[in-house]
C-alpha positions in Angstrom: 70.2 4.7 -96.3 68.0 2.2 -94.5 64.4 2.9 -93.6 64.2 3.4 -89.8 60.5 3.9 -89.4 58.5 1.9 -86.9 55.9 -0.4 -88.5 52.7 -1.5 -86.8 52.8 -5.3 -86.7 49.4 -5.6 -85.0 47.4 -5.3 -88.2 44.2 -7.2 -88.9 44.8 -10.5 -90.5 48.3 -11.0 -88.9 49.2 -13.2 -85.9 49.8 -10.0 -84.0 46.3 -8.6 -84.4 45.1 -9.4 -80.9 47.8 -7.1 -79.5 45.9 -4.1 -81.0 43.1 -4.7 -78.5 40.6 -2.1 -79.9 38.4 -2.3 -76.8 41.2 -1.7 -74.3 42.6 1.5 -72.9 46.2 0.5 -72.2 48.0 2.7 -69.7 51.0 0.4 -69.1 52.7 -2.7 -70.6 55.5 -5.1 -69.5 56.8 -8.3 -70.9 58.4 -11.4 -69.2 58.4 -15.1 -69.4 55.5 -15.9 -67.0 55.2 -19.6 -68.0 58.9 -20.4 -68.3 58.7 -21.6 -71.9 61.5 -19.3 -73.1 59.2 -16.7 -74.8 58.0 -13.6 -73.1 54.3 -13.0 -72.5 53.0 -9.4 -72.8 50.9 -7.8 -70.0 48.7 -4.8 -70.8 47.1 -2.8 -68.0 43.8 -1.4 -69.3 42.4 1.3 -67.0 39.5 3.5 -68.0 38.4 3.3 -64.4 40.3 5.0 -61.6 40.1 5.8 -57.9 38.6 2.6 -56.7 36.0 2.1 -59.5 35.9 -1.4 -61.0 36.9 -1.5 -64.7 34.4 -2.5 -67.3 37.0 -4.7 -69.0 40.2 -6.2 -67.7 43.9 -6.4 -68.4 45.4 -8.6 -71.0 48.2 -11.2 -70.8 49.1 -12.3 -74.3 50.9 -15.6 -74.9 52.4 -16.5 -78.3 50.9 -19.7 -79.7 53.0 -21.6 -82.1 50.5 -24.3 -82.9 47.4 -24.6 -85.0 46.1 -21.3 -83.5 49.3 -19.5 -84.5 49.5 -16.0 -83.0 48.8 -14.2 -79.7 46.0 -15.3 -77.3 44.9 -13.6 -74.1 45.5 -15.9 -71.1 43.4 -13.6 -68.8 40.4 -14.2 -71.2 40.5 -17.9 -70.7 37.8 -19.5 -68.6 40.5 -20.9 -66.4 41.7 -17.4 -65.5 38.5 -15.4 -65.3 38.8 -15.2 -61.5 41.7 -12.7 -62.1 40.0 -10.6 -64.8 39.1 -7.0 -64.1 39.2 -7.1 -60.3 41.1 -3.9 -59.8 41.8 -0.7 -61.7 45.5 -0.9 -62.5 47.8 1.9 -63.4 51.2 0.3 -63.7 52.9 -3.1 -64.0 56.4 -4.6 -63.7 57.8 -8.0 -64.1 59.8 -9.4 -61.2 61.6 -12.7 -60.4 60.4 -12.5 -56.8 62.3 -15.6 -55.6 65.3 -15.4 -57.9 64.5 -18.8 -59.5 63.7 -17.7 -63.1 59.9 -17.7 -62.6 58.5 -14.3 -63.3 55.4 -12.6 -61.8 53.6 -9.5 -63.0 53.1 -7.0 -60.2 50.2 -4.7 -60.9 49.7 -1.5 -58.9 46.3 0.3 -58.6 45.4 3.9 -58.0 45.4 5.1 -54.5 42.0 6.0 -53.0 42.2 8.1 -49.9 45.7 6.8 -49.2 44.9 3.1 -49.8 46.0 1.1 -52.7 46.0 -2.6 -53.7 48.5 -4.7 -55.6 48.1 -7.9 -57.6 50.9 -10.3 -58.2 50.0 -12.5 -61.1 52.0 -15.6 -61.8 51.6 -19.1 -63.3 50.1 -21.5 -60.8 52.9 -24.1 -61.0 51.1 -26.4 -58.6 48.0 -26.7 -60.8 48.0 -30.1 -62.6 46.4 -28.8 -65.8 49.2 -26.3 -66.6 51.0 -27.0 -69.8 53.3 -24.2 -71.0 53.9 -25.8 -74.4 50.2 -25.7 -75.1 47.5 -23.1 -74.7 46.6 -23.9 -71.2 48.2 -21.7 -68.6 46.5 -21.3 -65.3 47.3 -18.2 -63.3 47.0 -17.1 -59.7 47.2 -13.9 -57.8 49.6 -14.6 -54.9 48.7 -11.2 -53.3 45.0 -12.3 -52.9 43.3 -11.4 -50.7 44.5 -8.0 -51.8 47.6 -6.5 -50.4 46.6 -3.1 -49.0 49.1 -0.4 -48.6 48.2 2.8 -46.7 50.1 6.1 -46.9 
């Protein structure tokens, strides 16, 4: 009989350790190939703040690095992407190919506050000249910014 238990791969000292994110409070996760390199990135929604409060730490978007820094690294933690970090208290996320062209975006929904809620649509900024999906440098943008507001 084979052992069918789940094992935690995100142990200290492994390439998966950053996925454990001990400072985060993950409430949702999704995975899709945001940078079109053939490997899925993993988006974690961290939300200790709700109902319009600004979170004290932001979401994470992990990319697998298969180079000298072997393992997962947080793209939202990059200086290039800090403008996206922690701008809204998210509650759920989904990956969508919005244009049907194989380029995925992460849509993040926030909590509603008095019938008003905002969405973020995070994707790779394919027009930015510094983007290099084969390396560590992925520059993201929120195509719903200024925020898309939905009222009930």
